[in-house]
C-alpha positions in Angstrom: 158.9 27.7 113.0 160.2 24.3 111.0 161.6 24.9 107.4 159.5 22.6 105.7 160.8 20.8 102.7 158.1 19.2 100.7 157.8 16.4 98.4 153.8 16.3 97.0 152.6 12.8 95.4 149.6 13.3 92.8 148.5 12.6 89.4 144.9 14.0 88.1 143.3 17.3 88.0 142.1 17.0 91.2 145.8 16.8 93.2 146.9 19.9 90.8 145.0 22.8 92.7 146.5 21.6 96.0 150.4 22.0 94.3 149.2 24.8 92.7 148.0 26.4 96.2 151.9 25.3 97.9 153.4 26.5 95.0 151.0 29.9 95.5 151.7 30.2 99.1 155.9 29.3 98.2 156.3 26.9 100.5 160.0 24.8 99.2 159.0 21.8 97.0 161.6 19.7 96.5 160.1 16.7 94.5 156.8 15.8 92.8 155.9 12.0 92.4 153.8 11.2 89.9 152.7 8.6 88.0 154.7 7.3 85.0 153.3 8.5 81.2 151.0 6.4 79.8 150.4 5.4 76.2 147.0 6.9 74.8 144.7 7.9 71.9 145.3 6.1 68.5 148.2 6.9 67.9 149.7 5.5 71.3 151.4 9.0 71.7 152.4 9.4 75.4 150.1 11.3 78.0 151.9 13.1 81.0 149.6 13.2 84.1 148.0 16.5 85.1 150.4 16.7 88.2 153.2 16.2 85.7 152.1 19.3 83.4 151.5 21.7 85.7 155.3 21.0 87.8 157.4 20.8 84.4 155.6 24.4 84.0 157.0 25.2 87.9 160.0 23.6 87.2 160.0 21.3 89.8 161.8 18.1 90.6 159.4 14.6 89.3 160.1 11.1 89.8 157.8 8.8 88.2 158.4 5.6 89.6 156.5 2.5 88.2 157.5 0.3 91.6 157.8 2.7 94.9 159.7 0.4 96.3 162.3 0.3 93.7 166.0 0.7 95.8 166.7 3.3 92.7 163.7 5.1 93.7 163.7 5.3 97.3 167.0 6.5 97.0 166.5 9.4 94.7 163.5 10.1 97.4 166.1 10.3 100.3 168.4 12.3 98.3 165.6 14.8 98.0 165.8 15.0 102.0 162.3 15.8 102.5 161.0 16.4 106.1 157.4 16.4 105.0 155.3 14.3 102.0 151.9 15.0 100.9 149.5 13.3 99.4 146.7 13.6 96.8 144.8 11.3 94.3 147.6 8.9 94.0 148.5 5.1 95.2 149.2 3.1 98.1 152.4 4.0 99.7 155.1 1.6 100.9 155.8 2.0 104.5 159.4 2.7 103.6 158.1 5.5 102.2 155.5 6.9 103.8 157.7 6.6 107.6 160.9 8.3 105.3 160.0 12.7 106.7 160.4 14.1 110.3 157.2 15.5 110.2 155.1 11.9 107.9 153.4 11.9 105.0 149.6 13.0 105.3 147.1 12.8 102.7 143.8 14.9 101.6 140.7 12.6 101.0 137.3 13.7 99.5 135.4 12.0 101.6 134.5 12.7 105.8 136.6 9.9 106.7 135.9 7.4 108.4 133.0 6.8 105.7 133.8 6.2 102.0 137.0 5.1 102.6 138.6 3.9 98.9 139.0 4.7 95.1 135.8 6.8 94.7 134.1 8.6 97.5 133.1 11.6 95.2 130.8 9.3 93.3 129.6 7.2 96.2 128.1 9.9 98.1 126.1 11.5 95.3 125.0 7.9 94.5 124.1 6.9 97.9 122.2 10.0 98.1 124.2 11.7 100.5 123.5 15.6 101.7 126.6 16.5 102.8 130.4 15.5 102.2 133.5 17.0 102.7 137.6 16.9 102.7 139.7 15.3 105.6 143.2 15.2 106.1 144.9 12.4 107.8 148.6 10.6 108.4 149.2 7.6 106.5 149.3 4.8 108.3 149.8 1.1 107.0 145.5 0.5 105.9 143.5 2.5 103.3 142.5 6.0 104.8 142.3 5.0 108.3 145.6 6.9 109.9 145.5 9.7 112.5 142.7 12.7 111.5 144.5 16.2 111.2 141.4 18.4 110.0 137.8 17.9 108.2 135.6 20.5 106.3 132.4 19.6 105.5 130.3 20.7 102.2 126.2 20.6 101.1 125.6 18.5 98.2 122.9 20.3 95.7 119.8 17.6 95.1 120.9 18.1 91.2 124.4 18.1 91.8 126.3 15.2 89.5 129.8 14.1 90.6 131.4 16.5 88.4 130.6 19.5 89.8 130.7 18.1 93.2 134.3 16.9 92.2 135.4 20.7 91.7 133.8 22.4 95.0 135.9 19.7 96.7 139.1 20.3 94.9 139.5 23.8 95.8 138.5 22.9 99.5 140.7 20.4 99.8 143.8 22.4 98.5 142.7 25.4 101.0 142.5 22.3 104.0 145.9 21.1 102.8 147.5 25.1 102.9 145.6 24.9 106.6 147.2 21.7 107.4 151.2 22.5 106.5 150.4 25.7 108.4 149.7 23.9 111.7 152.7 21.3 110.8 154.9 24.0 110.4 154.2 25.9 113.5 154.4 22.4 115.2 150.6 23.0 116.6 149.5 19.4 115.0 146.8 17.4 117.0 145.1 14.3 115.9 142.7 12.4 116.3 141.9 8.5 115.7 139.2 7.7 113.6 135.9 5.7 115.2 135.2 2.7 113.9 131.6 1.6 113.5 129.8 -1.2 111.4 127.7 1.7 109.9 130.9 2.9 107.8 130.3 3.5 104.7 132.9 2.7 101.9 133.8 4.2 98.5 133.9 0.9 96.2 136.3 1.1 93.1 134.0 1.7 90.3 133.3 -1.3 87.5 131.2 -2.3 85.1 128.9 -3.9 87.1 128.2 -1.2 89.7 128.1 1.3 86.9 125.1 -0.9 85.3 121.5 1.0 86.0 119.3 -1.2 87.7 115.8 -0.1 86.1 113.4 -1.8 88.6 115.5 0.3 92.1 113.7 3.0 93.4 113.3 6.3 91.3 115.5 7.9 93.6 118.3 5.7 93.9 118.1 5.8 89.9 118.1 9.3 89.6 121.1 9.3 91.9 122.9 6.8 90.3 123.1 8.7 86.8 124.4 11.6 88.7 127.0 9.7 91.2 128.5 8.5 88.0 128.5 12.2 85.5 130.8 12.9 83.7 132.9 9.9 84.0 132.7 7.3 84.3 129.2 7.5 83.6 126.1 5.5 84.0 125.1 2.9 81.6 122.1 0.4 80.5 121.4 -1.7 77.1 119.0 -0.6 74.9 116.5 -2.8 72.9 115.4 -0.9 69.8 113.7 -3.6 67.2 116.6 -6.0 66.0 119.2 -3.5 68.0 120.9 -4.0 71.2 123.4 -1.8 72.1 125.2 -0.4 75.5 124.5 3.1 76.1 125.6 5.7 78.5 123.1 7.9 80.2 125.1 11.3 81.4 121.7 13.7 82.0 118.5 12.8 83.6 115.1 14.3 85.4 112.7 12.1 87.3 108.8 12.4 87.1 106.8 10.6 89.7 103.4 9.6 88.2 101.7 6.7 88.6 101.2 4.7 85.3 100.9 1.2 84.3 103.5 0.9 81.5 106.4 -1.8 82.6 110.0 -0.8 83.9 112.0 0.0 80.9 109.3 0.7 78.5 110.7 4.0 76.3 108.3 6.5 75.7 109.9 9.2 73.3 108.7 12.0 71.3 110.1 14.3 68.5 111.4 16.1 71.8 111.6 13.8 74.8 112.6 10.3 75.8 111.3 8.8 78.8 112.0 5.0 80.8 109.3 3.9 82.7 110.5 3.1 86.2 108.1 1.8 89.2 107.5 4.9 90.5 107.0 7.2 87.4 109.7 8.1 84.6 113.4 8.8 84.1 113.5 11.9 81.6 116.8 11.6 79.4 118.2 14.9 78.9 122.1 13.7 77.9 122.8 10.4 75.9 125.7 8.6 74.4 125.2 5.4 71.6 128.7 3.6 71.0 130.4 5.1 68.7 128.5 8.6 68.6 129.2 12.0 70.5 127.7 12.5 73.7 124.4 14.5 73.1 121.1 16.2 73.8 118.0 13.9 74.0 116.5 16.6 71.4 119.4 15.9 69.1 119.3 12.5 68.8 115.5 12.0 68.0 116.3 14.4 65.1 118.2 11.3 63.8 117.3 8.6 65.7 114.3 6.3 66.0 112.9 4.4 68.5 110.3 1.7 68.2 107.1 1.1 69.8 108.3 -1.6 72.0 112.1 -0.3 72.4 112.7 -1.0 76.2 115.5 -0.4 78.6 117.2 -3.1 80.8 
């Protein structure tokens, strides 16, 4: 059995579950690398990453480099004398970093690679209407998410699931897969396989304002998947035109109703309790919505204090 000295790299909540699993399995974590503290909120108070908060609680050594190629950081990393590095939801590493440990550097990715390489694999799996996804571990190489595969675990995507609930399931599944991967490396029994390249590989593009906007002319299934694939973060958005008001709003939860009608796409139909948007194959029934400067609320609460004109539209 190999005596492992592990450096862990990660930043958000998704990474904490794996670090916690490693600590609970009593692996020797010689250092934790996470993002620098960032100013947040109106007071611009420095915000510590979720990984830093957990690592502090456990008394682990923490490094927060702004530049991963910085000579001082490289020397600090070398001084930790790790022989394995584990990366979960961090950033692209320079070769000098990922090549450093004797047993390599492996990454946990929240998709069934080679599909959904990139920044937002959980969101895009839901947006694209996938019925299955999973987690993969692989050794890092020069490109993004292309290295030699170690292990994979598959999970079903429920038809009503949103990106938030899927994130939580994959976070747990991923932490279990990392422990299995570390056990293989520890015993010297790890085997790998190359990722098979093909034209059909789907990409997990970085989310931006443009690809988060709802296209009400899309098929009803695509609109439904788009909204749940972006909930609760960063949230799908569109423009509401209501009388003299033009507002960019966010939509968090919907139901779909397939039904024939003669309304033009984007027409809003509201009652005292319901808010529907006409689409080509029926209606999108909005359940949770956020207007600018207001808190997220269910539709019934919104309709208590907000009036929609007869000609109101979503665009």
